[in-house]
Structure formats: structure tokens, C-alpha cells
N, C-alpha and C positions, 0 to 999 in steps of 0.2 A: 756589807750587803752581798758582794760578789761571792764570798765564801759560802754564805747561807744559800744563795741561789744554786751554786754548784752542788751542795749537799742534797738539796731537794731534787735537783735534776737527776742525780745519780740514783737516789732512792726511788724516784718514780719509774725510771727505766728498768729498775731491778724487778718491779712487779709486772705481771702479765697485762697485756693491753686489754682495756675495757673492764678490768677487775675493779672491785670496790676499793681495794687498797691503793691501786694506782690513782683512781679518781680522787681519793682522799688527799693523797700527797700533791696531786696536781692542783687541787683547790688551795692548799697551803702555798704552793708555788705562785699561783695567781695573786693571792693576797700579798705575798712578799714583793712581787713585781709592782703592784699598785701602790706600794708604800712610797715610791718615788714619783707618783703622778703629780702633775701641776694643776689639775682641775679636780673639782669635786672634793675640795679640802674643807673640813668643818671650820666654822668661825668660832674661835674662842671656846672650843669644846662643845658647842651646840650641835644638835643633830643636823644632818644635811637637809637642805630644802627639798621639797618634793621633786623638783626638776633635777637637782643635783643627784638625788638618790636614784632616780630613774636612769640617768646617764651612767652613773657608777655601776649599777647592776647590769646594764646592757653591755657595757665595756667588759665587765668581769666575765659575763657569759660568753661573749665573743672570744675573749682571750683564752678562756678555758677550752673552748672548742678548737681553736687554732693550735694550742699546745698539744691537745690530745691527738691531733692529726699529724703534727710535725715532729714530735719529740723523739721518735725512733729514728728519723732520718737526719736529725741534727748532728753535725760533726764539730765537736768543741775544739779540734785542732785547726780548723779553718776559720771559725768565727768565735771570738770570746763570748762567753755566756752573757755577760752584761750587755754586749752589743746586740746579740740575738734577741734577748727578751725585750730590750728597749724598742727594737724594730717591730716586734710583734705587738707591743703595747701601742705604739704609734699607729700601726695599721688598724687595730681595733678602734682606737679613738677616731680616726678619720672615717671609718665605716659608720660609727654610731652618730657622730656629730654632723648630721645632715641639717638641711635648712630648718626643718620642723623643730629639732631640738634647740637650735640656736634661737629660733623665734620664741620658743617656750621660755627659755632663760631670760630673754629680753623682756617679755611680758611679765615674768615674775619679778624682775627688778623694778618695773614700773609700779608695782604694788607697794613698794617700800618708800618711806619718806626720804626726800633728798637730804644730802649732807649727813646721813647716818653711817656709822661704821659698817653695819651689815650691808647696806646698799653699796658702799665702796668695795667691800669684799666681793660681792656678787658681780660688780662691774669688772673687777680684776679677773674673776672667773670667766666672764664673757669674752674679754680680750684674749685670754689664753685659749679659750675654746675656738675662737675665730681663727687664730694662728694655727692651731693644731688641726683644724678641719681641712686645711688646704683649699678652701673655697674662695680665697681672695683672688680676684682677677689680676692679670698683668697687662694692662691696656697700653696701647700706643708705642709698643717697643720699636716698631718700624719708623717712628718719627724722630728718634733720638740716636745720637752716636752710641754705639754699644759700650764705649768706655765710661760713659756717665749715667747710663740708664739705671744701674743698680743704686747709685746715690740718689737719683731723683725718685726712684720707686720707694726706697726705704724712707725717705723724707715724707712722701705722700702717705705711706702706710701708717707712720707714727701720727701724722696729723689726722688721718681718718679715724684711728682708734681713739685719739683724744676727743674728736668730734662726737663719736658715739657715746663716750662716757659723759660728756657734757650735755648732750641733746637726746639721750635715750627716750625721754618722755615724748619727743616729737615723732617717734616711730609709731605709725598707725597700721596695724595688721590688716585693716579693712580697706586700705588704699594701695595703689601701686600695682605694678605688673605681677599678676598671680599672687599678690599678697606675700611675696617672699621677703624674708628678712635680709638675705644676702644681696638681693637686688638693691635694697636701700643702702647697704654698706658699700657695695661696689660702684653704685652711681656716684657716691661721694668720692671714692678712691679715684675713679676715672677723671673727675674734675680736678682733683688735687694733683694728679700726675701732670696735667697740663699746666696748672698754676705753678708747680714747683720748678718747672723748666726755666722760669724767669730768673731764678736765683743761680742758675748754672749756664746762663746763655752768653757770658762774656767770651770773647775769642780765646783768651788765655785758658779758660776752663775747658773749652771744646777740645783742647789738645791734652788735657790732663787725664791719665788713666785712673779708673777706679781700682782700688786694691782688690776688689772681688772679681774684676773683669779684665785684668791685665792679660790673662791667658787667651783672650779673644783677639788680641792685636796680631797683625801679621808677623810670622816668623821671619828672621830670628830676632826682630826688634822686641817682641814681647818678652823673650827670655832675658834680654839685657835689662829692659825696664823693670821686670819683676825682680831680678837680682839686685839692681841698684836701689829700688824702693825698699825692699826688705832689709838690705844692708844699712841704709840710712836710718830706718826706724830702729833697727836692732842696736846699732852703735850709738844713736841718739847723741851726737857730739855736743849739742847745746843743752842737753838734759831737759828739753821742752816736752818730749813725749811722756817721760816718766812723771813729770810734775803735773800734767793735765790729767785729772782723774775725776771719777764720779764722786759727788759730795760725800765726805766722811769715809771714803773707800780708796785710800791711796794705792792699794793693791790692784784695784780695777782701773788702771790708767790706760791711756791710749796705746802706749807701747805694748803692754801685755795683751790687750784685746786684739790689736792689729796683728801681732805675731801669732796669736791663736788662729786668726782668720787665714794667715799665710800657711799655717800648718795643715789647713784643710778642715778644721773643726767647724761644725755647724753652729748656728746661734743657740740651738737647744743645748749642745754640749758645753758651750761657753757659759750659758746661763747656769748650768749645773755646777761648773767649776767655781764660779764666783758667788753662786747663791743669789743672783740678781735677775729680775724679770727680763724677758726678751725685749719688750718695748723700750725699757730703760736703757739696755745695752745698745740696741739698734739706734735709738735717738742720739745717744752720746757719741756713738761711732760716726754716724753721718755728719753730725755737727762738727766733730773733731776734724774729719776730712776737709770740710769746708774751711775751718779755722786755719788749718795748716796748708791750705792750697798753695799759697805763695811760697812757702818753704819747699814744697815738693817741686814747684815750678823752677825755683832757683837751683835746686840741687840736681834735678834731672836735665836742666837746660834744654827743655823741649822747644821745638819751633812751631 
């Protein structure tokens, strides 16, 4: 894909700005970029639903506009083309996936019978759209130790998304504050952040750093803890991190996922690497951190 993107990029820049030839190549480039999208995917070869089609076309138009404006200023020696176009796609998706679009997708799901494959597919689309939209709140950060907030938050997000999938028919667009869909979602997330705290309230856990938040600890202790934790997971002396993996995916084990997080990869990047949905990865990761809590405690010898 990267090679094809580079070819189209070079070809588009070869033509004069605003020319029909450049516009034609840019349209091809947009279509190539959207091949890697995680939403608006057809179900078993069927046409996109009306809401999916609307979202797809608007993201496509927004992406085409951004490419037209930025293609001449893009420097491939500073940012890899695959990174640049991925960022543009994500920006377009965040722009288009407003509350109205998410609500339309939720209402469309309600029109399908429960327990059908199509409804499950659309629920997966809704989950991905919520995550891509950037509209999930991050409540009560000030009430928790920064070392464990990320674990608590990820746990709450996974539970919130599961609740939405199970209870989507309970969403009533005619009720609630301003009838906003994300108000309904974030109200549930707010409650679950508080509830999730109970699972992480033991004194031992209060001292345990989150893999994603170790950099927030006071220096130089943070560097030492970060190095020790990464070394422990990478060496895996008891072979427990390699053996603990997502069902039927031994390659998607805790060691591999944790090291990807240490390397600075985002959940979206890790999702692409393994071909596994973000909620599945996030849920597995946070549960694994909880599972190996005592192992980290013993190894790091935290007080």
C-alpha cells in the first residue's frame, strides 16, 4: 500500500495545482487511503447502509480537500507517507463523526433485529466510530493517582462500549440533555470510571505504575521504573507474558502488546499490526495488567 501511495503522491504533484489531471489522481489517492479505513466497511459484500454511505462520502470529500491544500507543502523526508495520510484520514474522520452522525448510526442499528449478523456488524462500526471521533470524555482524572488512571479509564471505556452494544435499544433520542447521543455514552462512562476504581483501590495497587503512565512519575524514579518494567516484560523469565494471549492468537500475547506500547505505538497502530479491533486489544491489555499485578509488585519491590 505504501508504494502505491507514494506513486500516486508523486504523480499528483507532477500535475499543476487545481488541474483536472491532478484532481483525478488525488481522487485515486483518496480511494487508496480509505482502503485501510476501520469504519464504513461493507457487510459481506452488501452495499453500505445509508448512514455509512453518508459518512464515507463526507470523509472522502473532506480528505480530498485537505490533500489538495497540503500536498505541495508535504515533505516526505520528514514524515513517512503512510504516517502523513493516516493522520489526514483520522482528522477527516474526527471532523465528520460529530454527535449527529453517531446518533444516526445508533438509530439505524435500532431498526435491525437483535442477534443478527448485520446488527452486530453495525454495532462494531458504531464502536469504532465512537473511538475515532475523539468524543469520549475523560472524567475524574483529579480523583485518582496518575499511575493508575489509565488502567481505570481503559477498563471503564471497554465496559461502556460493551454496555452500548448490549443496550443500544435503550437509547432514546427524544430524551436527555439536548438529545445528544454522546451525552448518553459519556454519562455511562462517567459512572463506570467511578465504579472501576474499586478494583484498583488496594494499597498495593495504589503504588503500582501503569505501563502507559510511568513517564508521569517524578524523575529520576520514573526512568528506573520504566526500564525495570520493560526489561522484566521483555525478558519474561517465567515465560508467563508470552503464554498469556488473546484467544486463538498466540502472536497477540501480553509481551508483544506491552512492548508495542513501550515503543510508543498507539492503539490504532497496534490494531493494524495484529489485525485486531481496538476494544479487544484494550480490554485484553488492561485485564492482563490486573492479572500480573502481583508479579510487577514482586519484581519492582515497590513500597
